[in-house]
Structure formats: C-alpha cells, structure tokens
N, C-alpha and C positions, 0 to 999 in steps of 0.2 A: 808714350806716357799720357798724352792728351786724350788719346783714344780710351785708355783705361779709366781715366777720370770721368769721361762721359758715361761709361758703363756703370760706374759706382754712384753717379749723381742721383739716380732715382732711389737708391738705397740709403743715402745720407739725407737727413732733414736739412732744410734750408735754415740758415742761422736765425732769421726772424721768426719762423714758425716754432722753433724749439723754445725760444724765450716766451712766446705767447702761451704755449702749452704749459710751461713751467709755472708761469704766473697764474694761469687758470687753475692749475692743480693746487697751487698754494692757496688761492682764494677759496676753492672748494674745501680744502683741508681746514682752513680757518672757520669756514661756515659750519662744518661738521663739529669741530671742537666747540664752537659757540653754542650750537644746539644741544650738544651733550652737557655742557656746563649749565645751560638754562634748564634742562630736564632735571639735573641733579639738584639745582636750586629749588625747584618746585617739589621734588621728593623730600628734601630736607625740611621743608616747611610743614611739619606735621600739624594737622588741625585736629582739635578735640571735637568729637561729635557732640551735638547738642544733648542736654540732659534727657535721658530716657526715663520712662515711667518706672517707678520702684514699687515692688510688692509691699502693700501695707495691710492686707487682710486676706486670710485663707480660711475656707470653711470645709469641714469634714462632716459627713453624715454617717450614722451608724457606727461611730467610733467613740468609745468611752473617753470622757474628759481627762481622766487620770492617765490613760495611754497617750493622749495627745500631749499633755503636760510633760510626761517623762520623756517622750520622743523629742520634744523641743529642747529640754535640758540636756539630753544626751547628744543631740546634734550640735548644740552650742559647744559642748566640751570637745567633741570630735573635730570641730572647726577651729579650735584653739582659743575660744573666748573664756574669760575669767568671770566667775560668779561665786560669791561666798555668802551663805545665809547669815553669817554672823557679823559681817563687815560691809556696811552699805556703801563705803567708798570703793569697794571692789565689785560692786553689783549687788543685787538682792535676789533672793529666791523665797517666795512664799506660796506654797502649794495650796493652802486653804483659800487664798485670794486669787490664785492663778497668775501671780506676777513673777516675771523673770526680768531682771535688769543686768546688763553686762557692764564690765569695766570698760574704760576708754581704750580704743585701739588707736595707736598713734602711727603716723607715717609722714614721709616727706616726698615732695615732688618739686625738684629744682630748689628755688628759694622760698617755697611755701611749706609751712608746718601745719599739719591738720590732725584732727582726731574725731572719732565718732563712737557712738555707743547705741545699743538697742534696748528698748523697753517693750516687753511682750506682755500681753494680757490674754490668757487662755480662759475662755468662758463658754458655758453652755447656754446658747442663745435661745434654744427651745429643746424639748426632750428629744434626744438623739442627734442633735446638731451642735457641733463644737466649733467655735470661731477662735482663730489666733490672729490677734491684731498686733501690729508692730509699729512702734513710733521711733524712728531713728532721730538721733540728735547729732549734729556735727558742728565743728568750729574750725576755722582756719585763719592763718595770719601770715603775711609775708615777713621774711627775716628783716631785721633792722637794716635800713639803708637800701632796701629793695622795694619795688612796687610790683604788684601782681594784677593782672587783668581779672576783674571780679567775675565777669561772665565765664571766662575760660576756667577759672578756679572752681566756681560753683558747678559747672558742667562736669569737670573731672571728678570732683568729690561725689557728686550725685551718681555718676556712672560707676564709680568704684563701690559705693554703698549698694547700689542696685545689683551689681554682680555678686557681692558678698551675700545679699539676701536671696538671690536666685540659688546660689550654692547651698545655702542654709536650708531653704525650703525643699530643695531636691533631697537633701539628707533626711529631713523630717519625713518626707513622703516615703522614702525608702524604709525608714524605721517603722512607720505606721503600717506599711504594706499595701496601701491603697492610695490612689490619686485623690486630691481634693475635689469637692463638687463645685467650688467657686473660688475665684481669685480676683482680688481688686488691687488696683495700682494707683499711685499718685506721683506727681512730679514735685520735687522739693527745691527750695531756694535757700542756700546757706549764706547768711551775712554776718 
C-alpha cells in the first residue's frame, strides 16, 4: 500500500499548494470582477458632448425666393412643427415679409423641462441670392425640488436644437433640389 501511495503522490497536489492556488484564483477572480464593475461604472456615466455649432443662416443662389419660402414651410410641416397664419401663439407665417415662426416644441430630459421654437426670415439679399436666417429660442427649468447642472443642460438643449435644424435644412435642400451655396453656424447659450 505504501508503494501505491508513492506512485500516486506526484499526481495528487500537496495540501499547501492547493490552498495557495485556490486563494490566488479567488484573488484573480475578485480582481476581474472589480475591473468589470469599474468598467461598467465608467460606461454608465454618460457624458453630454459640448454644445456643437448650430446652423443659423443658409444661402441659395439662382433659386426664387418664393420657392425657398414654400420649401421652408413644407419642410417645417413634414418635420411636425406647428404654424398658423391666424394665431400668433401657434407660430406665424407671413409670406410678404418672409417670416415663419413655429410654435413651441416641448420635451423632457430627466428632471428638466425644456422647450424651443424657431423664427425664420427668408429674404432676397441680392438679385438671385436668397438667404434663410433662423433664430432659435429656448427655455429650460429643473423640476421643483431638483437642481440641474446648467452647463450640461445648455449643452444638451443646444445639441438637440442643432440636430433638429440639421434635419430641417436637409429636408429644405431636398425640396429645393439643390444644395445651398453657403451655410453659417453659431453656438448658443440658453439661460
């Protein structure tokens, strides 16, 4: 029997070595779990990108002012904006002055309520050159009992407005059938 035990000894781990291996494996497992938890923590901390420039003026050449105005109006309707020529609280449309104003678009992000609207001016800056200027207006406030980081809220609202205007001007360009000859942008701060 003693002889058989000697033969099996190399196959069986020593008692002390097995415990060390188990502890090392447990520590390694804990380290991996900690690193995974740390990675998830960083991923869950979503950061809002800084405010991006927002389109505020687009110019078309060799396109009639009426076509640009009608394309703006149609694009606004297609994107879901409300305008009524008879009720200035729901926006305004005045073709002779080239003015289009939208009703407020309301949205929420967490404990922040916000709204924005657009005022457009479609004008012929020189013969054959039509300019579309847009002036966005925005307001936001944290719900009662909550506070909101002003910088993050401004950045979020600016980026949301910027994306809405990009989509809107892409629709206007599609309706006109030609790309603009110039585009200007600005960065806004909503307080």
